[in-house]
C-alpha positions as CSV (number, residue, x, y, z in Angstrom):
1,X,16.8,-6.6,39.9
2,X,18.9,-3.6,38.9
3,X,16.0,-2.2,37.0
4,X,13.8,-2.2,40.1
5,X,16.5,-0.6,42.2
6,X,17.2,2.1,39.6
7,X,13.6,2.9,39.2
8,X,13.0,2.6,42.9
9,X,15.6,5.3,43.6
10,X,13.8,7.8,41.2
11,X,10.4,7.0,42.7
12,X,11.7,7.2,46.3
13,X,12.9,10.8,45.5
14,X,9.5,11.7,44.3
15,X,7.8,10.3,47.4
16,X,10.2,11.9,49.9
17,X,8.9,14.6,52.3
18,X,9.1,17.9,50.3
19,X,10.2,19.7,53.5
20,X,13.1,17.4,54.3
21,X,16.1,17.2,52.1
22,X,19.8,16.2,52.4
23,X,22.3,19.0,52.7
24,X,23.5,18.3,49.1
25,X,19.9,18.3,47.7
26,X,19.2,21.6,49.4
27,X,22.4,23.1,47.8
28,X,21.4,21.7,44.4
29,X,17.9,23.0,44.6
30,X,19.1,26.4,45.8
31,X,21.3,26.6,42.7
32,X,18.1,26.2,40.5
33,X,15.3,27.8,42.5
34,X,17.1,30.2,44.9
35,X,16.9,29.8,48.7
36,X,13.1,30.0,49.0
37,X,12.1,26.8,50.8
38,X,8.4,27.3,50.0
39,X,9.1,27.3,46.3
40,X,11.3,24.2,46.6
41,X,8.6,22.4,48.5
42,X,6.0,23.4,45.9
43,X,8.2,22.1,43.1
44,X,8.5,18.7,44.8
45,X,4.7,18.6,45.4
46,X,4.1,19.4,41.7
47,X,6.7,16.8,40.6
48,X,4.7,14.1,42.4
49,X,1.4,15.4,41.0
50,X,2.7,15.3,37.5
51,X,4.4,11.9,38.0
52,X,1.1,10.4,39.1
53,X,-0.8,12.1,36.2
54,X,1.6,10.7,33.5
55,X,1.5,7.3,32.0
56,X,4.3,5.3,33.7
57,X,3.6,1.9,32.0
58,X,7.0,1.8,30.3
59,X,9.1,2.9,33.3
60,X,11.0,-0.4,33.4
61,X,11.0,-1.1,29.7
62,X,14.5,0.4,29.2
63,X,16.0,-1.8,31.9
64,X,14.3,-4.9,30.4
65,X,15.6,-3.9,26.9
66,X,19.2,-3.4,28.3
67,X,19.0,-6.8,30.0
68,X,17.7,-8.3,26.7
69,X,14.8,-9.8,28.6
70,X,12.3,-9.4,25.7
71,X,14.6,-11.5,23.5
72,X,17.3,-11.0,20.9
73,X,17.2,-8.8,17.8
74,X,15.7,-5.7,19.5
75,X,19.0,-3.8,19.5
76,X,19.2,-3.8,15.7
77,X,22.8,-3.0,14.6
78,X,23.9,-2.8,18.2
79,X,22.9,-6.4,19.1
80,X,26.6,-7.2,18.9
81,X,28.2,-4.0,20.1
82,X,31.8,-4.8,19.2
83,X,30.7,-5.7,15.7
84,X,28.7,-2.4,15.6
85,X,31.7,-0.3,16.4
86,X,33.9,-2.2,13.9
87,X,31.3,-1.6,11.2
88,X,31.0,2.0,12.1
89,X,34.7,2.4,11.8
90,X,34.7,0.9,8.4
91,X,31.8,3.1,7.3
92,X,33.6,6.2,8.6
93,X,36.9,5.2,6.9
94,X,35.0,4.9,3.6
95,X,33.4,8.3,4.1
96,X,36.8,9.9,4.8
97,X,38.4,8.2,1.8
98,X,35.5,9.3,-0.5
99,X,35.6,12.9,0.7
100,X,37.7,14.6,-2.0
101,X,38.2,17.7,0.2
102,X,39.7,15.6,3.0
103,X,43.3,16.7,3.4
104,X,45.5,14.1,5.1
105,X,47.2,16.1,7.8
106,X,46.8,15.9,11.6
107,X,44.9,19.2,12.0
108,X,42.4,18.4,9.3
109,X,42.0,14.8,10.5
110,X,41.1,15.9,14.0
111,X,38.2,18.0,12.5
112,X,36.9,15.2,10.4
113,X,36.9,12.2,12.8
114,X,33.7,11.2,14.5
115,X,33.6,12.5,18.1
116,X,32.1,10.2,20.7
117,X,31.9,11.4,24.3
118,X,30.7,9.0,27.0
119,X,29.9,10.2,30.5
120,X,29.6,7.6,33.3
121,X,28.4,8.1,36.8
122,X,30.7,7.4,39.7
123,X,28.3,4.8,41.0
124,X,25.8,3.0,38.6
125,X,23.7,0.1,39.7
126,X,22.5,-0.5,36.2
127,X,25.8,-1.0,34.3
128,X,28.4,-1.1,37.0
129,X,32.2,-0.7,36.4
130,X,32.3,-3.9,34.2
131,X,29.7,-2.4,31.9
132,X,31.7,0.9,31.7
133,X,34.9,-1.0,31.0
134,X,33.2,-3.1,28.2
135,X,31.8,0.0,26.5
136,X,35.2,1.8,26.7
137,X,37.0,-1.3,25.4
138,X,34.6,-1.5,22.4
139,X,35.4,2.1,21.4
140,X,39.2,2.0,22.1
141,X,39.9,-1.5,20.8
142,X,42.3,-0.8,17.9
143,X,44.6,1.7,16.3
144,X,42.2,1.6,13.3
145,X,39.3,2.8,15.6
146,X,41.4,5.5,17.2
147,X,42.4,6.9,13.7
148,X,38.8,7.4,12.7
149,X,36.9,8.0,16.0
150,X,37.8,10.5,18.7
151,X,36.4,8.6,21.8
152,X,36.7,10.1,25.2
153,X,35.0,8.9,28.4
154,X,34.7,10.7,31.7
155,X,33.5,9.4,35.1
156,X,31.5,12.2,36.7
157,X,32.3,12.3,40.4
158,X,29.5,12.4,42.9
159,X,26.9,11.1,40.5
160,X,24.9,7.9,40.2
161,X,22.6,6.4,37.5
162,X,19.8,8.8,38.4
163,X,21.8,12.0,39.0
164,X,24.2,12.0,36.0
165,X,21.6,13.8,33.9
166,X,20.9,16.5,36.4
167,X,21.9,19.9,35.0
168,X,23.6,21.2,38.2
169,X,25.9,18.2,38.8
170,X,25.9,16.2,35.6
171,X,27.8,16.8,32.3
172,X,25.0,18.4,30.3
173,X,26.5,21.9,30.6
174,X,29.8,20.6,29.3
175,X,28.1,18.7,26.4
176,X,26.1,21.8,25.4
177,X,29.3,24.0,25.4
178,X,31.1,21.5,23.1
179,X,28.1,21.4,20.8
180,X,28.0,25.2,20.7
181,X,31.8,25.3,19.9
182,X,31.3,22.7,17.1
183,X,28.5,24.9,15.6
184,X,31.0,27.8,15.4
185,X,33.6,25.7,13.6
């Protein structure tokens, strides 16, 4: 059922009255479109128009895949996520050892380790807190993992499964800033 509830939330937003919004939605929209209510209403009408025009046949496929409803084996190397992380750590260690330019000091090590950033919504009907805890446990499970992978997770306050990717409240700006800094290094 979480797939239906998650998808239903997105669809409900599309079908909402374009002239009525919560106070937070109005603030968010004003940050993007300015304070012109007519433009915001037109954007909502166009969202609905394009949503209906697009093929939505796979809308719930992601939820079904995550629940492993189609069967096993579809996740490939991530079918057993704990094993996937362990294998990735081994692979990264081999790569670090094989890199003849790799200097073994803390400053150099921090530049060479694989960086994983995970952002979780404050409220998520799809994975819940147990799913978040499991994911974090997989990445931070051993000293060996921590020596090879720089894993950090953040819970983004005020977000849910559908809003975590929104530019104005989600972590996308932070992610892009970090990518930009990485490109300068």
